[in-house]
N, C-alpha and C positions, 0 to 999 in steps of 0.2 A: 559444381555439383549439389545436389540437392543437400540441405542441411536435416540430415536423418535425425539429430536430437530433438530439432524444434517440432519437426513432424510427429515423433513420437507423444511428445508433450501435447501437440493439438488434437491429436486422436485419442489420447488416453483421458484429457481433461475436458473433451467436447461436452460430454454429458453433465460433469460437476459445473462447468460453466453456464449452460443450459439451466440447471437449477436455480443457480442464484440470480440469473438473470429474470427468470421468470419470477421467482420470489419478490424480487425485488420490484417488478412490474407490478405486481398484484397489490403490493403493500402501498407504494406512491399512488396507484390508481384510486385505491380507497380513500386515502386522506385527501385527494384532490376533489373527489366526487361528497365527500360528507362535509356538510355544512358546519361551521364553527363561528365564534363571535369575536369581535377585536376589543380594545380595551374599553371602548365606550357602548359596548352591549349591542353592536350593529352587526348584523349577519355578514359572514365574509368566507371565502373559499381560500385554500391554501394555493399557491402558485407552484407550477411543477418543479422549481428550484428549490423552493422552501421544502416541499415534500421530500425530494431527493435527498436533501442536506439532512434532514432529520432522520429518515429510514439509514442512511449511511451510518451515522454515529450510534443509533439505536441498535442495528444489525450486529455492529462490531462490539457491542456491550459497553460502550464508553460512556454514553448517559450524559448529553449538557443540559438537558431539562427540556421543556414543553416550548416550541418556538414556531411562529413569531409570537402567537398569543396564548395564552392559557386555554387548554383543551375542554371542548364539552365532553359530556359522559359517553356519546356515540362515538367520538373520536378517541378517546381513551379505550373503548372496547374495541375498537378497530386497531390501535397501537398494541393492544395487550396480543391481540391474534398474530398482528403483525412480526412483534418480537419472536414468537414461536416458530413461524415458518422461516424467518430470513436467519433466526441464530441456527435452527436445524439446516436450513441450506447450507451455511457458512461450515458447519461441522462435517458435512457430505463432502464439501469440496477439501477440506483440508485434510481430511481422511483419505481422500483419492490422490491429493497431492504427495502426502507421506508415503502411500502405497507405490506411487510413481516413481519415488526417490530409492526406492527398494526394488525396484522391477530391474532384473537382470538384464533385459534387452537394452533398457534405459541407460544403466550402469556401463554397458559396453559400448553404446555408441557414444558416450560421453568420454570414455577413454580412448575411444578411436578418434574422437574430434580433437581430443587434447595431443594424441600422438601424430596427428596430422599437421598440426600447429606447431610441434615440436620439428617435425621433418622440414617444414616449409622454413622455418629458422635455423636450420642446421647449415651453418657456412663452412666448417671444417672438413678435413678429409674423414671419410668414414666408409666402414665397411658393413655388410647386410650378413647376420648370422642367423640361420635358420636352426631354432632349436637351442634350448639352455640347458646344458648339463655341466658335469665336471670337464668335460673336454672344451668346451665353447667357454666356459669360465674363463679358463686359462688364456685362451685365445685372446679374448675381451681384455684382460688384466694385461697383457703382453703388448697388444696393441696400445691401450692407454698410454703404457710407459714409453712409447715412442710417438705419442701426440697424435694418434690415431683412433677416431670416435668410432663406436659401435651402435648397432642398430638391430634389435632383436624380433623374430617372429617366432612365437611359441603357441602350442596347442593345448598346453597343458597348466592350467591356472594356480596349481600350487607350485609348480616350477617358476611362474611369473611372480608369485610371491616371495620366493627365494630370491630372484633377482633383485626385486625393490628393496628386501632386505639387506643385500649386500652393500646398498647405498653408494654406487660407484661415485665417483669423481674424475671429470664431470658426469652428469648424469647418461645412463644408457636407456634412449625411448625403447619401450616394448610394445608390439601389438599381439593381441590374442587373435587368433585365426587357427581353424580346424584344417585349412588347406594353404597351399603355397601356390596359388592361382596368379594369373597375370595382374588381375586388379590389386592382390595382395601386395606383390612385390611391386607394382606402380606405387602404391601408398606408402611403401618402405622408403621410396626415393631412388628406385635402381635407375631410373632414368635421369637424374641429377648428375651434374658434372663432376661433383666433389665426391660421388660414389665410387669408390675404386676397386672393391671386391665384393663377392657373395660367397659366403662358405655354407656348403652342404656336406655333412659328414654323417649322414644317416647309414644305417646298417642296410638298409633297402637301396640295393643298387638302382632299381628301376625309379625309384623317386628322386635319386641323385642323378640320373640321366634325363628325367623329365625337368628337373629343376635348372639344369645346365640349358637346356633346349629354350625355354621360356627366357632365361636371363640373356642369353645371346641375342634372343630374339628381339628384346626390348632395348637393349644396350650393347652392341658389338665392341666397344671397347673395354667394357667391364672384365674384371679378371674373375675367374671361376676357380674357386679351390674346393675340390670335391674328391670324396673317397671313394676307391674302387676296390674291390677285393678279387676280380677275375680278369683274366688278360684279354677275353672276349668285350668286357664293360669298358676296360680301359682304352680299348682300339676305337670303340665306339665315341667316347668322350674326347678322344683326340679328335676324330672326325667332327666334332661338333666345337673345335678350337678351344677346348677347357685348358687353361694354362697349366694350372696346378693339381694334378690328379696324385692323390696319396694313398698307396698300398703299404699300410703299416708292414705286412707280412714280407713284401718285397724289399722294403728298407731292412728290415731285420735280417733277412738274408744277405742282402749286399754288405751289412756291416760286419755280419761274421766272415764273409768272403774276403772283406779288407784286412781285417783282424789276421786271417791265415796266411794271406800272401804280401800284404802290404800295411803291416801294423802303424805305420807313421801315417798313412791317409787316415786312417781311424783315429788316431790322436788328433789330426787337423780337423776333423769334422766335428769332435767332441767341443774342440776349442772354439768352432764357429758357432756352434749351439750353445756356449757358454756352459758347457758341464764338465769344463776340465781347462788345465791350462798346457802350456806346450812343454812344460816339464815334467808333466804326469808320466807315471810308469807305463811302458808299452803294454799294450793288451795282447798278451801273447796267447796264442791259442795252440796247442800241439797237435802235431799230426799223429794219427793213429786210429784205432777203432771208435766211433762215436755211435752212441746208442740214443735214437731220437722216439720219444714215448709220446704217441699222439699225432697220427698222421692225418691231420686236417689242412687249413690253409696255410698255416706257419710252417709244420713239420714238411709239407710238401716243398715249399720254397727251399727251405734249409737242406734239405735232402737233394736237390737240384744243384745248389752250389757245391756242397761237399761232394757230389758224383762228379763233377765238373772237374774238380781238384783231385780226382783219383784217391779219395778218402774213402776206406772201408767205414761201410754204415750198416747198422742193423734197425729196423723199425719195428716198434710195437704199437699195433693199432687196437684199442681199448673196444669200440664198438665194433662187433664183428658183423652185425647185421645192417651197417651203415650203407646207403645206396652209392657205392663209389667203384668206379671201374679202375682196377688197377692195370698198369702195364706189366709186361713180362719182366722189366728190370725191378720195377719194385716189389713184385710178387716174390723175387729171388732174395729180395732183403726183409721181407715182411714176415712177422708171426702176430697173433691175436692172443689177448690176455690181459690180464690187469697188471700194469706197469709196476705197482709198488709190491708184487708178488715175489719174494726172495727166491724162490726156486725157479722160476721164469728168467730172473735176471742173472742168475748165475750160468744157467744153461746157454743163455744168449750172449755171455762172456762179460759180465760186469768185470770181472777180477782184471781182465785184460785191456779194458776200455779206457781211453785216457779223459773221454767226456760223455756226460749225459745230459741230454735237453728234455726238460719237461714241458711239452707244447699244447698241452689239452687247453680247452676252455672253461676248465674249473681250477680255483686257485688251491683248494684245499686237495685236491688230487695231485697237482703239482708239487705241492709241498712234501707231502705224504711219500711221493716217487722219490725225490733226492734224500729225503732223510733215511729212506731204506737204501739207497744206493750208497750213500756216505759210510753207513754200517758195514756194508759188503766191502767197499773199497774207499778207504778214507783218504785217498790222495786223487781220487777222481775229480775233474773239472765240472763244475755243476752249472747248468744253464737254464734258466726258467721263463716262461712266459707268466707275467702279472697281468690279470685281468682286469680286476677291480682296484681302483686308486684308494678305497677304503680298506684293503688289505695290505698297504704299502709299510705299516709298522711290523707286520709279521715276516714279510720278506726282507726287511732291513735287519732284523734280528735272528735270520735263518743260516747265517754264515754262507750265504751263496756268492759264487763267484761273479757271474754276470746276470742281471735283471735286465729282462727286455720287456718293456710296457707298450704297448701299441698305443695307447691313449696318448702316452706322454710323445711319443714319436710323431703322432698326428701333430699335436701341438706345436711342437719345434719345427716341424717340416712347414705347416701352414703359415704359422708366423713369420719364419724365416723369409719364406717366399713373399708373402705380402707385404712385410715391413723393410725387408732387407733383400730385394730382388736380385741384385749383383751377387751378394753373398750367396744366394742359392745357386745362381748360374755358374758361379765359381765352383761350388761343391759339386755340382754336375758335370762340370769339366775335368776337374782333377781325379774321379774317379777313373779315369782312362788311364792316368800317371802310373806308375812304379813306385815300390817303396824307396829307390834311391832318389828318385826327384821329391818326395816328401820329404827324406832326410835333410836334404839340402835345405829345402824350403824352411823347415823348421831351426835349423842352425842359423840360417840367415836372419830370421824372425827374432830368435832369442838373442842373437850377438847384437843385430843393428837396433833393436826395441827393449823387448824385455820378455818374460814367459807368458805374459797375457797381455798384448798388443789390443788397442782400440781399431774398430773398424769405423771407416769414414766412406761412404758412397754418395756419391752426387754426379748431376750431368753438366758439361759445359753449356750452359743455357742462362738467360736474363735472369730466371729467377734466384739461382744460387749463386753465380759467378758473373755479375754484371759486367765487371772492370775486364775480366778476361775477353768475355764477348765484345766489348767496345774496342779493346785492341786488335782483336782477329778481324773484327770488320774493316779495320784499315788495309788488310791485305798483310798484315805483318805476321812473322812467324814466330811461334812459341814452343818451346820443349817441355817435356814433362818435369825436369829437373826444378823447373821453377816452384812447385810444390814442395821440394824439399830444403827451399832455400829458409834459413833461420832470420827471423825478423830483428834479433837482437845482435847479430853478428853476420853480414852479408857473406862472409868467406867461410862460414860454417854452414852445416848442414844438419837438417833436424831427422830426429828418428823416424824415418818414413820407408816403408817397402811399398811399392807398386804392386798389387796382385792381380788386378784384371783390368783391361780397357777394352770396351765394347764401341764398335762403330757401326752402325747398321745392323748388319748379320754377321760380322766378322767379330770373333773374340779373340785377344791376344792375352795370354797368362803370363803373369811377371813380366811385363814389357819394359825394355831397357829405359833410363832416364833420358836419353838423347831421342826417344821417340816424338816426333811431332803432333801437337794436339790440334783438334779444330772443333768448332762449334757443334754441338749434338753429341760428343763423345761423352762416354759413361764410364766413370772411374770409380775403382775399389781400392782403397788404400789401406795398409794396417800402420798405426803410428801409436805414439802416446799421447796423453791428453794436452801436452804443451805443442806438440807439432799439430794436432787436429785444430787447435784456436789460431794457429799461424796460417793454415792452409785458408782457413775461413774468412780471415782477415784480408790476405792477398786477394781472394776472389771478390770481395763485397767492398773493400776499402781503397779508394782511389791512392791514399798517401802511401799505404804499406804495399799495396801492389808496384807502384813507381819504385819503393825502395828495394823490393824483390827483384825487379827486372835491372834496375841499374846500379843499385848499391849506392845510391845517392838519397838523402832526404828531399823530399819536395816541398818548396818554399811556397807559405801562402800568403797571396799578395792582397793586402786590404785597398780598395779604391775609395778616393774621398779623403783619406788622411793625410795632413801635410805635416 
């Protein structure tokens, strides 16, 4: 690949270089042609080397004196002329160099060269993040906490400066680019083996779709975490084999649905996202009249879930002239007007309602709606959409029952799916379960471990479990319960609960301890910190594995010692 930085230097400094060369040449030729005298008064002429040596230190204003002999008056006149033209030539060259160092194109190419060098030397697992903002910043931080590096492509130079000022450790390479083309993604390292995923969370669905297409064309094995806000767009992304498709409004409606019919499932989800523990109070959503203010993407999804559960819903749409086609069912529940208007809320049944949802895309409007609703019905449950993370303080101090922040939901979903893929699979599987199943699992986790178990996910492979693989390659049989064995006392069991076992495309939830394990199995375990250490030792240490298998200490035999 052509060195663009060098090309720019050669192009911009071509004339200054020529000016210096020409002035040097004129000065040197003059000194060679003008006759001087030696120490004995005999006529002599300077050699090319002497002339070049003299002009070099004269033009650079060092001034070592007349050499090799004292100059004659004609020589001194010529030297005086040479001083002016060569010094002016140097001033012009230095000025051009300073101008080049301030040239935006040159600076951009230097930064690009530095970026390419960083990517070339990046040997750890990393993800490519398109765009830097509050959401992707949190994704970068959470990824770094799990030992996964990030590479950022951003088209806003102010945001690049913000990223640099964050001073992430280890460093987050960032590339300035106005597009997310094939060449740009290649430069970011998407074709490298250790590139695990690309994150594209733009509001523009078409841009997310194009990014997915390019990413999958360049590297079929890379995961794509992409945002989608429509059903049609989601289907298109699935056709392109995008593994992580995040629709925050679908997730919010799903969480509300879980809170209605299976609150224990909702509690497990909060625990998996590290937003609460298993002893947290149940998120109870009462059944009765719900009022949804703002019938946009979020309001529509919530309405569908509530309607599926035969819950009475009233809809208030603020923007009457918005270009939306409503179904007959929606029209029968819909009124237009200002949702913070007391008379409208009273007419729609605020006094009988059990919950109100403020789901507009304006935080001030949402807070105003809930404040008015609370005055009219102090017992009503309040649910709100928080659009801007900068308003978090206002929402936390507004005494709201349930706050749903799409940006935070995107962060939780993406980081969990990228860093803890088995945890994400487990979450998608348990949504199909009921509240009784979730309640039993919570009781088991709390009784066998504690209210906030640690998650451990790994694959039975040479990288993480070399001792397990070595044993299984001898065609011996191992069962899942080996991971529950205590390394302090073989007759005791550690605090471990198996949550998921994935074998190819088969997924088993909460497998029994007697389940046979094989090479390639992927396991998700809930445990405490002590048990996690024991599992890692059993997988990786020959002596600890032998003890877990047999209950006996393996003796070390030193050869050559008498």
